Residue, then its C-alpha position, 0 to 999 in steps of 0.5 A: a265162851l273163853l278158851l284157856l290154853p295153859l301149857v303143862v310141863l311134865g317130867a322136868p328135872t330139878d337141875e338142868p346141865n349145860l350142853t356146852e360144857p365138856a364132859s367130865g374127865a376131859c381135863k386139859r392143861c392151859c399150856d397144852p397146844l390147841d387140838s384141832s379136834t377140840d376147836a369145834p364146839p360140841l354138837p348137841q346130843s339127841h334127846h334120845h341119847l340124853p341121860y335124863p328126859m327132856p321136858e314134854v309139852r302137851p296142850y291142855i284145853n280148859i273150856t269154861i262155858l259162861k251162861g249168857e242172857k236169854g235170847d229172843r223167841g225164834e220164828p215159828g216153824m212149819p206145822g208138823k204132820w197130823g198124828k194118828e187118831g187117838p181112842r174115843g174119850e169118855r162121855g162128858a158130864q151133862g151141861q147146864k140147860g140153855s136158854k129158850g130159843q126163838m120161835g121158828i118159822a111156821g111149818d106146813p099144816c098137818k094133813h088130817q085124813y078122814a073117811a066115813f059113811s053111813v047109808g040106809r035102805k027103805k026097801a025089802l029084798h028077797s033072794s034070787e037065783g044069784y047073789q045080789v049086791l045090797i043097794f042103798d037109797t038113803v044117805f046119812v053120811n058120805l064123807y068125800s063121796h067115798f061110798d058109791m050109791f049106784n053100785g053099793k060099794f065103799y072105795c078105800y082112798v085112804g089106807g088104814l084101819y077101818y070099822f064097819s057095821l051092818n044092821v038089818h031086820t029079819w023077815n018072818f019065817k025066812e032066813t037072813y043070810m048075808h055077807i060083808m065082802h072085802n073085795e071078792e072075799e067073804a069077810v063075815i056073815l050075818y045070819a038069822q034062823p027062820s022064826d015066827r018073830s022078826i028081829m033086828q040082827s047086826q054084824s060088825l068088824m074091823l079091817e085093815l084096808q089098802e088103797n083101792d080096796e072095796i067093801w060091800v054087802r051081798l045077799y045069798k042066792r035062792e038055794r036057801e030062801n032068805a030075805i030082809y025086811s023094810d018099808d017106805v016109812d022107816v029105815y030098817i037096814t043100815f050100813n056104816g064104816y069109818l077110818v079109825k087110824p090111817s096107815l103110816d105110809 
């Protein structure tokens, strides 16, 4: 930057008088004696008493900024503070489908859960003073031995939805009065009226079982004479059940 300091003179008169000259009207003859009062040179008058203004000098600063060449890039400063989180932006457009990835490591095999049984009886059964559990003596299917042949009960080891069916042969002139039991509750009844003709009678249902539930068949007591027929040659009585769908747990 270049500083120019010109001096500006304000109010300068065109003709400046000589301060050493005597004032007008003071005429002296050359032959007159010298007056001591006039020997001393006249004192300069104060500018306050001058008949004209004195020049006034004022400084004037004229600053001219000359643009130089671009400087070098400075060092990066310290990182600033994190700003406030802005609003969530709009969802972008779906990208292109990527290439197929590599095959992953094989996982554990799926655990298939099954439960099924099918049992039969070759002996007839007549009612007695109390309720009777129907015991079976023939095994067609007993997967994982979930059906206990000694006490005639199916034990649930896999909770889920099950299907059960019971088929018997009635006795002539006697009632057939039985229940499929869910634990200690009567689920459904199998009934046939007395008739001079024996017939095959069946009952079926679906139940949702929990682990450790029991399913079995009960013959009604002798308050009403009832019986089911069978012989040693053919199987007239069957009881079946299987898991339809295991629980999600």
